[in-house]
MARVEXTOR-87038 format. One line per field, with one value per residue: x, y, z of N, C-alpha, C in turn; residue number from 1; residue in one letter. Coordinates in steps of 0.05 Angstrom, whole numbers, padded with zeros to 5 digits, m for minus. Last residue first. Example, Ala and Ser with C-alpha at 12.3 -4.5 7.8 and 13.67 -1.06 7.14 Angstrom:
2
n.c1 <- [00257 00264]
n.c2 <- [m00045 m00114]
n.c3 <- [00142 00156]
ca.c1 <- [00273 00246]
ca.c2 <- [m00021 m00090]
ca.c3 <- [00143 00156]
c.c1 <- [00258 00264]
c.c2 <- [00001 m00066]
c.c3 <- [00157 00156]
i <- [2 1]
aa <- [S A]
This chain:
306
n.c1 <- [m00825 m00816 m00762 m00751 m00766 m00773 m00818 m00802 m00809 m00817 m00780 m00736 m00718 m00648 m00610 m00605 m00666 m00690 m00730 m00792 m00843 m00909 m00944 m00966 m00931 m00888 m00911 m00898 m00902 m00895 m00848 m00822 m00781 m00744 m00712 m00652 m00606 m00616 m00613 m00560 m00535 m00556 m00530 m00480 m00477 m00489 m00447 m00407 m00420 m00405 m00346 m00332 m00343 m00302 m00261 m00265 m00259 m00209 m00183 m00196 m00162 m00110 m00108 m00110 m00047 m00047 m00028 m00012 m00019 00033 00065 00118 00152 00191 00185 00139 00174 00198 00160 00144 00191 00192 00148 00121 00081 00092 00163 00223 00257 00284 00321 00366 00397 00405 00390 00421 00431 00377 00366 00403 00391 00338 00355 00378 00329 00297 00294 00240 00206 00195 00243 00258 00228 00175 00174 00191 00154 00105 00123 00126 00074 00051 00069 00049 m00008 00005 00015 m00026 m00064 m00038 m00051 m00100 m00122 m00168 m00168 m00151 m00135 m00155 m00130 m00090 m00103 m00083 m00028 m00021 m00032 00009 00053 00047 00046 00094 00126 00115 00116 00132 00186 00206 00198 00231 00280 00281 00290 00338 00379 00371 00389 00439 00468 00468 00509 00551 00543 00544 00575 00585 00535 00533 00558 00545 00476 00433 00373 00331 00280 00216 00188 00144 00169 00226 00269 00287 00346 00386 00443 00485 00528 00575 00569 00557 00506 00504 00441 00422 00391 00395 00414 00475 00481 00510 00509 00521 00536 00527 00522 00480 00441 00421 00401 00360 00331 00315 00283 00242 00218 00203 00162 00122 00103 00083 00038 00004 m00003 m00033 m00079 m00109 m00114 m00156 m00195 m00209 m00222 m00268 m00303 m00314 m00333 m00381 m00403 m00405 m00438 m00486 m00493 m00501 m00543 m00591 m00582 m00598 m00641 m00705 m00734 m00767 m00830 m00880 m00953 m01002 m01031 m01041 m01009 m00962 m00918 m00877 m00805 m00746 m00685 m00636 m00624 m00618 m00573 m00538 m00543 m00523 m00466 m00455 m00464 m00419 m00383 m00389 m00373 m00321 m00298 m00323 m00286 m00240 m00244 m00263 m00217 m00171 m00191 m00195 m00139 m00110 m00142 m00130 m00070 m00068 m00095 m00066 00005 00025]
n.c2 <- [00524 00471 00462 00495 00459 00386 00338 00283 00213 00175 00149 00185 00240 00260 00315 00361 00399 00466 00499 00521 00566 00543 00517 00468 00435 00429 00437 00475 00477 00536 00560 00536 00480 00437 00384 00371 00395 00395 00346 00335 00374 00350 00301 00324 00350 00306 00267 00310 00315 00259 00263 00302 00281 00241 00277 00301 00254 00243 00286 00286 00236 00267 00302 00276 00241 00165 00120 00054 00014 m00027 m00077 m00055 m00006 00006 m00002 00047 00091 00097 00102 00156 00182 00183 00212 00265 00287 00309 00297 00298 00264 00243 00278 00292 00251 00242 00195 00149 00127 00121 00072 00040 00028 00007 m00042 m00068 m00072 m00112 m00162 m00179 m00149 m00190 m00181 m00124 m00124 m00131 m00079 m00044 m00045 m00026 00029 00040 00040 00083 00124 00125 00135 00189 00213 00214 00239 00293 00315 00331 00379 00396 00393 00407 00362 00316 00297 00265 00223 00189 00191 00179 00128 00106 00116 00080 00031 00030 00027 m00020 m00083 m00121 m00122 m00068 m00068 m00112 m00088 m00043 m00087 m00109 m00071 m00059 m00105 m00107 m00064 m00078 m00123 m00093 m00018 00035 00068 00043 00043 00096 00109 00070 00064 00026 00003 m00048 m00049 m00074 m00072 m00038 00003 00034 00033 00048 00061 00096 00143 00190 00208 00195 00135 00088 00039 m00035 m00058 m00125 m00181 m00227 m00266 m00232 m00194 m00172 m00128 m00086 m00020 00046 00086 00076 00065 00114 00139 00107 00116 00170 00165 00126 00165 00202 00170 00154 00205 00224 00184 00200 00248 00239 00205 00240 00283 00253 00246 00298 00315 00282 00306 00356 00357 00334 00376 00415 00385 00381 00444 00459 00451 00486 00515 00478 00446 00446 00385 00346 00318 00278 00284 00298 00344 00378 00413 00406 00349 00313 00316 00277 00304 00325 00334 00277 00266 00298 00276 00224 00242 00265 00225 00194 00229 00226 00173 00176 00209 00169 00129 00149 00165 00123 00093 00113 00111 00056 00037 00059 00048 m00007 m00005 00017 m00030 m00071 m00065 m00110]
n.c3 <- [m01047 m01034 m01033 m00991 m00947 m00979 m00963 m00927 m00916 m00860 m00822 m00802 m00838 m00854 m00838 m00855 m00858 m00875 m00836 m00862 m00879 m00891 m00924 m00909 m00920 m00890 m00819 m00761 m00697 m00656 m00600 m00567 m00562 m00548 m00563 m00519 m00499 m00436 m00430 m00436 m00399 m00353 m00352 m00344 m00301 m00266 m00271 m00252 m00195 m00183 m00190 m00159 m00110 m00105 m00107 m00059 m00020 m00036 m00005 00040 00057 00048 00089 00142 00132 00157 00199 00205 00259 00289 00274 00270 00298 00272 00220 00222 00227 00183 00147 00164 00155 00104 00087 00114 00057 00008 m00005 m00005 00021 m00014 m00043 m00010 00042 00088 00098 00087 00137 00167 00127 00143 00200 00185 00166 00206 00245 00205 00192 00196 00169 00130 00106 00088 00036 00051 00078 00042 00005 00025 00036 m00018 m00025 00004 m00023 m00066 m00051 m00027 m00077 m00102 m00068 m00065 m00117 m00112 m00075 m00122 m00190 m00241 m00266 m00283 m00322 m00292 m00267 m00303 m00299 m00244 m00248 m00289 m00256 m00213 m00238 m00258 m00212 m00193 m00208 m00167 m00184 m00174 m00118 m00107 m00119 m00076 m00029 m00048 m00047 00008 00035 00009 00024 00081 00076 00063 00073 00031 00000 m00045 m00068 m00079 m00122 m00159 m00157 m00189 m00215 m00240 m00282 m00315 m00368 m00367 m00340 m00316 m00253 m00181 m00151 m00109 m00097 m00102 m00151 m00177 m00220 m00261 m00236 m00245 m00247 m00221 m00198 m00138 m00112 m00100 m00152 m00206 m00263 m00319 m00319 m00339 m00372 m00409 m00378 m00360 m00412 m00417 m00372 m00382 m00433 m00413 m00376 m00410 m00438 m00406 m00390 m00433 m00446 m00398 m00413 m00467 m00448 m00410 m00450 m00485 m00449 m00440 m00493 m00502 m00463 m00473 m00527 m00521 m00486 m00530 m00572 m00543 m00529 m00585 m00614 m00616 m00656 m00702 m00717 m00737 m00731 m00772 m00767 m00790 m00803 m00793 m00803 m00764 m00746 m00723 m00732 m00688 m00686 m00686 m00658 m00654 m00603 m00590 m00610 m00578 m00533 m00540 m00547 m00495 m00466 m00486 m00463 m00410 m00401 m00406 m00367 m00322 m00331 m00325 m00270 m00238 m00248 m00235 m00170 m00165 m00179 m00142 m00095 m00093 m00089 m00039 m00006 m00022 m00052 m00103]
ca.c1 <- [m00827 m00844 m00776 m00743 m00783 m00761 m00804 m00814 m00789 m00829 m00804 m00737 m00737 m00672 m00612 m00591 m00643 m00688 m00712 m00789 m00816 m00891 m00932 m00978 m00957 m00885 m00898 m00914 m00880 m00911 m00862 m00850 m00784 m00758 m00729 m00680 m00609 m00616 m00636 m00581 m00534 m00565 m00561 m00480 m00474 m00510 m00475 m00406 m00419 m00432 m00364 m00331 m00361 m00332 m00261 m00263 m00288 m00232 m00178 m00208 m00187 m00123 m00115 m00133 m00064 m00034 m00045 00004 m00027 00015 00038 00107 00126 00202 00204 00127 00147 00214 00178 00121 00180 00215 00150 00146 00090 00072 00134 00206 00236 00276 00294 00344 00393 00411 00367 00405 00452 00398 00355 00403 00418 00341 00336 00395 00355 00288 00320 00265 00216 00171 00233 00267 00263 00191 00166 00209 00175 00103 00119 00152 00090 00040 00083 00079 00004 m00009 00040 m00007 m00069 m00038 m00025 m00098 m00109 m00154 m00181 m00159 m00111 m00167 m00155 m00086 m00109 m00110 m00041 m00012 m00043 m00021 00052 00046 00022 00076 00128 00107 00115 00101 00170 00209 00184 00200 00271 00282 00275 00309 00368 00363 00364 00420 00459 00447 00480 00543 00559 00530 00562 00608 00545 00514 00570 00572 00497 00448 00395 00339 00298 00230 00207 00136 00143 00213 00256 00271 00319 00380 00420 00475 00508 00586 00555 00580 00516 00511 00457 00416 00409 00376 00403 00463 00481 00491 00520 00505 00547 00530 00540 00505 00449 00438 00427 00386 00340 00328 00309 00263 00232 00220 00184 00141 00117 00103 00062 00025 00005 m00010 m00057 m00098 m00099 m00125 m00178 m00206 m00202 m00242 m00298 m00300 m00304 m00354 m00398 m00393 m00410 m00475 m00493 m00483 m00531 m00593 m00580 m00565 m00633 m00677 m00733 m00741 m00808 m00858 m00928 m00991 m01024 m01061 m01027 m00993 m00928 m00902 m00827 m00770 m00705 m00648 m00628 m00649 m00595 m00539 m00549 m00553 m00483 m00457 m00484 m00448 m00381 m00391 m00400 m00343 m00301 m00331 m00316 m00244 m00236 m00274 m00241 m00173 m00187 m00218 m00164 m00103 m00139 m00154 m00084 m00062 m00102 m00089 m00014 00021]
ca.c2 <- [00548 00479 00444 00505 00480 00409 00359 00305 00236 00190 00137 00154 00230 00256 00287 00344 00387 00434 00500 00506 00558 00558 00542 00496 00437 00450 00428 00469 00460 00513 00558 00546 00508 00452 00401 00363 00390 00430 00359 00317 00374 00378 00306 00302 00363 00325 00260 00294 00336 00275 00245 00306 00304 00233 00255 00315 00267 00226 00281 00300 00231 00241 00312 00282 00256 00192 00138 00084 00025 m00005 m00073 m00071 m00024 00005 m00008 00018 00078 00090 00081 00133 00180 00170 00186 00251 00288 00321 00286 00311 00280 00220 00266 00308 00252 00274 00209 00157 00138 00137 00100 00051 00045 00029 m00027 m00060 m00053 m00082 m00143 m00191 m00141 m00182 m00205 m00137 m00129 m00150 m00103 m00048 m00058 m00054 00005 00043 00025 00056 00118 00118 00108 00161 00212 00202 00209 00275 00306 00310 00351 00405 00386 00434 00385 00331 00312 00291 00242 00189 00200 00206 00139 00104 00126 00110 00039 00030 00055 00005 m00054 m00108 m00148 m00080 m00046 m00113 m00111 m00043 m00065 m00127 m00088 m00037 m00092 m00127 m00068 m00059 m00130 m00119 m00055 00019 00082 00048 00015 00081 00116 00062 00081 00033 00020 m00040 m00051 m00056 m00091 m00064 m00001 00018 00043 00023 00059 00070 00136 00171 00214 00206 00164 00095 00058 m00004 m00046 m00102 m00175 m00205 m00273 m00260 m00189 m00189 m00137 m00110 m00057 00021 00089 00084 00045 00098 00152 00106 00088 00163 00185 00124 00136 00207 00186 00137 00191 00244 00185 00173 00246 00258 00192 00218 00289 00264 00220 00282 00329 00276 00277 00351 00367 00323 00347 00415 00392 00362 00417 00467 00428 00466 00529 00483 00440 00459 00414 00345 00337 00287 00281 00273 00316 00350 00424 00412 00373 00317 00317 00284 00290 00322 00355 00292 00248 00302 00309 00227 00231 00283 00240 00180 00220 00257 00185 00155 00210 00200 00125 00141 00182 00150 00076 00110 00138 00071 00027 00073 00074 00000 m00017 00028 m00005 m00076 m00064 m00073]
ca.c3 <- [m01054 m01032 m01057 m01008 m00954 m00962 m00981 m00930 m00931 m00887 m00835 m00813 m00822 m00863 m00827 m00868 m00842 m00884 m00849 m00842 m00878 m00873 m00935 m00902 m00941 m00910 m00849 m00788 m00713 m00668 m00634 m00558 m00572 m00528 m00574 m00523 m00528 m00455 m00428 m00452 m00433 m00360 m00356 m00368 m00327 m00265 m00272 m00279 m00218 m00180 m00200 m00183 m00119 m00107 m00130 m00078 m00025 m00045 m00039 00033 00052 00029 00063 00125 00138 00137 00194 00192 00236 00289 00285 00248 00312 00305 00232 00213 00253 00208 00147 00170 00182 00118 00080 00120 00086 00022 m00004 m00021 00039 00002 m00056 m00009 00006 00079 00109 00071 00124 00175 00124 00116 00194 00203 00146 00183 00249 00210 00190 00213 00192 00148 00107 00114 00041 00038 00087 00068 m00005 00024 00066 00001 m00045 00011 00013 m00072 m00065 m00013 m00050 m00116 m00081 m00041 m00112 m00125 m00069 m00100 m00169 m00226 m00250 m00257 m00333 m00303 m00250 m00300 m00327 m00249 m00224 m00294 m00285 m00211 m00223 m00283 m00229 m00183 m00230 m00170 m00189 m00200 m00135 m00098 m00133 m00105 m00030 m00041 m00070 m00015 00040 00008 00005 00074 00091 00046 00076 00042 00023 m00030 m00065 m00064 m00094 m00145 m00167 m00155 m00220 m00214 m00280 m00299 m00357 m00376 m00336 m00330 m00280 m00207 m00163 m00121 m00104 m00081 m00135 m00154 m00214 m00255 m00251 m00230 m00266 m00225 m00220 m00156 m00136 m00091 m00119 m00193 m00242 m00306 m00320 m00323 m00359 m00422 m00393 m00338 m00390 m00440 m00372 m00355 m00433 m00429 m00365 m00389 m00449 m00418 m00368 m00428 m00463 m00401 m00393 m00467 m00457 m00402 m00427 m00495 m00460 m00416 m00477 m00517 m00470 m00449 m00526 m00536 m00471 m00510 m00576 m00550 m00505 m00573 m00614 m00600 m00632 m00702 m00690 m00739 m00721 m00756 m00779 m00773 m00812 m00780 m00822 m00765 m00772 m00706 m00739 m00699 m00677 m00703 m00654 m00678 m00615 m00568 m00621 m00609 m00537 m00531 m00567 m00525 m00468 m00491 m00491 m00426 m00393 m00428 m00402 m00332 m00333 m00345 m00286 m00239 m00258 m00262 m00197 m00164 m00200 m00166 m00098 m00098 m00108 m00057 m00005 m00027 m00029 m00090]
c.c1 <- [m00839 m00845 m00802 m00757 m00768 m00772 m00788 m00797 m00806 m00812 m00822 m00758 m00742 m00693 m00646 m00598 m00634 m00663 m00698 m00757 m00803 m00863 m00915 m00965 m00973 m00911 m00897 m00898 m00898 m00895 m00877 m00866 m00814 m00776 m00748 m00694 m00642 m00615 m00640 m00611 m00552 m00561 m00573 m00521 m00484 m00498 m00490 m00432 m00415 m00440 m00395 m00350 m00358 m00351 m00292 m00269 m00284 m00256 m00202 m00208 m00202 m00149 m00120 m00137 m00092 m00057 m00034 m00021 m00017 00012 00020 00075 00112 00169 00195 00159 00146 00196 00196 00141 00163 00211 00170 00145 00109 00076 00116 00173 00219 00251 00275 00316 00364 00405 00379 00390 00445 00425 00366 00394 00417 00362 00340 00380 00369 00311 00317 00293 00236 00187 00215 00257 00275 00224 00179 00198 00193 00132 00119 00151 00117 00065 00076 00090 00031 00000 00031 00014 m00045 m00046 m00020 m00067 m00104 m00143 m00164 m00170 m00120 m00150 m00168 m00109 m00100 m00119 m00075 m00027 m00043 m00037 00020 00039 00023 00051 00109 00103 00101 00100 00141 00189 00179 00186 00237 00273 00265 00291 00337 00355 00355 00392 00445 00450 00458 00504 00542 00553 00556 00600 00573 00521 00554 00577 00523 00474 00409 00364 00316 00254 00225 00163 00131 00187 00248 00257 00310 00355 00407 00451 00500 00557 00570 00568 00542 00521 00466 00436 00395 00405 00388 00442 00467 00494 00496 00518 00521 00535 00544 00533 00474 00446 00439 00405 00364 00339 00326 00287 00250 00230 00208 00162 00134 00122 00085 00047 00021 00006 m00024 m00070 m00085 m00107 m00152 m00188 m00194 m00220 m00272 m00288 m00300 m00326 m00380 m00379 m00389 m00444 m00480 m00474 m00499 m00564 m00578 m00566 m00603 m00669 m00710 m00734 m00787 m00839 m00904 m00962 m01013 m01059 m01043 m01014 m00959 m00910 m00850 m00790 m00730 m00675 m00638 m00646 m00615 m00564 m00554 m00560 m00510 m00471 m00484 m00470 m00406 m00393 m00411 m00371 m00314 m00329 m00331 m00281 m00242 m00268 m00263 m00204 m00189 m00215 m00187 m00126 m00135 m00158 m00109 m00073 m00096 m00097 m00043 00000]
c.c2 <- [00551 00507 00463 00490 00495 00442 00377 00325 00255 00211 00151 00137 00201 00238 00280 00314 00369 00424 00473 00498 00546 00553 00555 00520 00461 00456 00440 00453 00460 00497 00535 00548 00511 00481 00411 00381 00384 00419 00389 00333 00364 00381 00331 00303 00348 00344 00286 00290 00326 00294 00255 00285 00310 00260 00249 00301 00290 00238 00265 00298 00255 00237 00290 00289 00259 00212 00163 00097 00048 00000 m00051 m00075 m00031 m00007 m00017 m00004 00049 00081 00075 00107 00161 00169 00168 00223 00271 00319 00307 00301 00300 00238 00251 00294 00271 00275 00241 00188 00158 00148 00121 00073 00053 00047 00002 m00038 m00047 m00063 m00114 m00177 m00155 m00174 m00201 m00164 m00134 m00155 m00126 m00073 m00061 m00066 m00019 00024 00021 00034 00087 00112 00107 00141 00190 00196 00201 00246 00284 00299 00331 00376 00387 00423 00409 00350 00328 00308 00271 00213 00200 00210 00170 00126 00129 00127 00076 00037 00049 00023 m00030 m00089 m00137 m00101 m00058 m00091 m00114 m00065 m00055 m00106 m00099 m00053 m00073 m00118 m00083 m00052 m00106 m00123 m00069 m00010 00061 00058 00023 00054 00101 00076 00071 00042 00025 m00023 m00036 m00065 m00079 m00087 m00031 00006 00024 00045 00047 00075 00106 00164 00190 00211 00175 00128 00076 00011 m00031 m00092 m00143 m00189 m00247 m00267 m00219 m00193 m00152 m00128 m00069 m00003 00067 00087 00054 00077 00135 00120 00095 00134 00168 00137 00130 00190 00192 00151 00166 00222 00203 00172 00217 00253 00207 00206 00268 00276 00232 00259 00312 00294 00277 00318 00358 00328 00330 00394 00402 00366 00395 00442 00438 00445 00504 00497 00454 00463 00423 00369 00341 00303 00286 00269 00296 00339 00402 00415 00380 00343 00320 00289 00292 00302 00353 00320 00267 00292 00306 00258 00233 00266 00260 00203 00213 00248 00210 00168 00197 00211 00151 00138 00172 00166 00102 00096 00136 00100 00042 00057 00079 00031 m00009 00014 00019 m00046 m00056 m00080]
c.c3 <- [m01087 m01049 m01052 m01035 m00977 m00967 m00964 m00953 m00934 m00898 m00858 m00825 m00824 m00844 m00845 m00864 m00855 m00868 m00849 m00853 m00858 m00874 m00914 m00908 m00930 m00930 m00867 m00809 m00738 m00686 m00639 m00581 m00561 m00532 m00551 m00536 m00537 m00488 m00444 m00456 m00451 m00387 m00364 m00371 m00345 m00294 m00277 m00284 m00248 m00199 m00200 m00200 m00145 m00120 m00132 m00105 m00053 m00041 m00048 m00004 00037 00028 00041 00100 00126 00138 00175 00189 00229 00262 00281 00251 00285 00314 00260 00226 00242 00232 00169 00162 00187 00140 00099 00109 00096 00051 00013 m00028 00022 00023 m00036 m00025 00009 00053 00098 00075 00102 00156 00144 00115 00166 00196 00163 00167 00227 00227 00193 00214 00207 00175 00135 00123 00068 00045 00077 00079 00019 00015 00056 00025 m00029 00003 00015 m00041 m00064 m00028 m00033 m00094 m00083 m00050 m00088 m00128 m00086 m00087 m00146 m00198 m00236 m00243 m00307 m00317 m00264 m00284 m00322 m00279 m00245 m00282 m00287 m00235 m00223 m00267 m00250 m00200 m00214 m00190 m00190 m00204 m00161 m00114 m00127 m00122 m00059 m00043 m00064 m00040 00015 00016 m00009 00047 00082 00052 00065 00048 00048 00000 m00042 m00051 m00075 m00122 m00154 m00165 m00193 m00224 m00252 m00288 m00344 m00372 m00347 m00321 m00303 m00234 m00182 m00131 m00117 m00092 m00122 m00136 m00182 m00246 m00240 m00242 m00243 m00236 m00216 m00169 m00150 m00116 m00111 m00164 m00225 m00281 m00310 m00336 m00336 m00405 m00403 m00355 m00371 m00421 m00396 m00359 m00403 m00432 m00386 m00377 m00435 m00432 m00384 m00405 m00456 m00421 m00393 m00439 m00465 m00418 m00414 m00472 m00471 m00427 m00451 m00505 m00483 m00453 m00492 m00530 m00491 m00497 m00550 m00556 m00521 m00547 m00594 m00594 m00611 m00670 m00685 m00715 m00733 m00756 m00760 m00787 m00791 m00785 m00811 m00791 m00775 m00730 m00719 m00708 m00699 m00687 m00666 m00684 m00638 m00588 m00614 m00622 m00569 m00540 m00569 m00542 m00485 m00478 m00502 m00454 m00404 m00427 m00411 m00358 m00335 m00352 m00320 m00265 m00258 m00270 m00228 m00177 m00189 m00189 m00129 m00100 m00116 m00089 m00031 m00030 m00035 m00071]
i <- [306 305 304 303 302 301 300 299 298 297 296 295 294 293 292 291 290 289 288 287 286 285 284 283 282 281 280 279 278 277 276 275 274 273 272 271 270 269 268 267 266 265 264 263 262 261 260 259 258 257 256 255 254 253 252 251 250 249 248 247 246 245 244 243 242 241 240 239 238 237 236 235 234 233 232 231 230 229 228 227 226 225 224 223 222 221 220 219 218 217 216 215 214 213 212 211 210 209 208 207 206 205 204 203 202 201 200 199 198 197 196 195 194 193 192 191 190 189 188 187 186 185 184 183 182 181 180 179 178 177 176 175 174 173 172 171 170 169 168 167 166 165 164 163 162 161 160 159 158 157 156 155 154 153 152 151 150 149 148 147 146 145 144 143 142 141 140 139 138 137 136 135 134 133 132 131 130 129 128 127 126 125 124 123 122 121 120 119 118 117 116 115 114 113 112 111 110 109 108 107 106 105 104 103 102 101 100 99 98 97 96 95 94 93 92 91 90 89 88 87 86 85 84 83 82 81 80 79 78 77 76 75 74 73 72 71 70 69 68 67 66 65 64 63 62 61 60 59 58 57 56 55 54 53 52 51 50 49 48 47 46 45 44 43 42 41 40 39 38 37 36 35 34 33 32 31 30 29 28 27 26 25 24 23 22 21 20 19 18 17 16 15 14 13 12 11 10 9 8 7 6 5 4 3 2 1]
aa <- [R A G Y S S R L T T M P P R V P S P V C I R R Q D V C Q V S E A R H P A A A S V G L A S V G F S L A V F L V V A V W S F R V A R P F R I V A Q P N L L Q D I R S E L T S W A T G A L V P V V A L K M M V R A A T P A D A F N R T A V R D A E L E Q R A S V Y T I L N K R G P L W W L P A L C A R L F A I A L P H R L R A H T A E H R L V I A Q E S R S L L H L M A T S M Y V R P R W F G A T V A F V E T S Q V E R F H I D N F Q T R T S R R L F D A Q M R R D T Q I S R G L S W L V L I F M S S A V M F L L G A P W L D Q R A P T I I T Q G C G C D S V L P Q Y A A R W A R W G A V G F M A A S A L V V G A V G V V T L F S S R P M]
């Protein structure tokens, strides 16, 4: 996987999972802060766990956010795995195992023109019969090497993992730009390997011209096909992507800062901050009993003092 796309996947995954873990830890600390023992002001020196029911909402909210983020990540990953299995099951029913030079792939009986890599743990290359009839032998070699690179580097797994980690950030502007950016980088890397460091660039250009009519190749935020052609024409040129990708990274950084702020605010809101006095039961002031017992001394409950 290219270094830039690898860092994008790892960075986004680290940000989302770390934020979810941070919300969980903050919720735990908020829960403990709400049940923090206080020293009574009557002079007896006893500690009392203050009634904290109205102060438990920050902990509950933080726990809910953390669990929701983890659930969305697992749900998105499970959905991607299920979709991949269904697609492979359909392809396997209509395909036969074939070998082209040293590349093993499955030839799918279909009138649609496509070549795709499917599978996360054991990726397979699938190519339709229509695709094989459309391309010459040299062009078939380019396409198969391209897809074999996707399979060897497990690009489908990286995209599925990135999409799962971005699922909790469904509200984040430009979220899909990061997925498109990583996918485009993977295509550029696969083109480089397939053309043997652009030695077969003219053949790859002919393939792209023949496949330019396939709608799926243009279904991105910007023209991935145009970037791939630019790389074939000038391999030394730096392919620049739209500013929307940078904006997405800025949004992710702002989300991290917001997560820290919300977590700190939740812990602060859960800490005992009542203005009224804390009296122990020996002064015959009613103090609502808590199910949590003080760590150092056991107090009589207010009901027992009556």
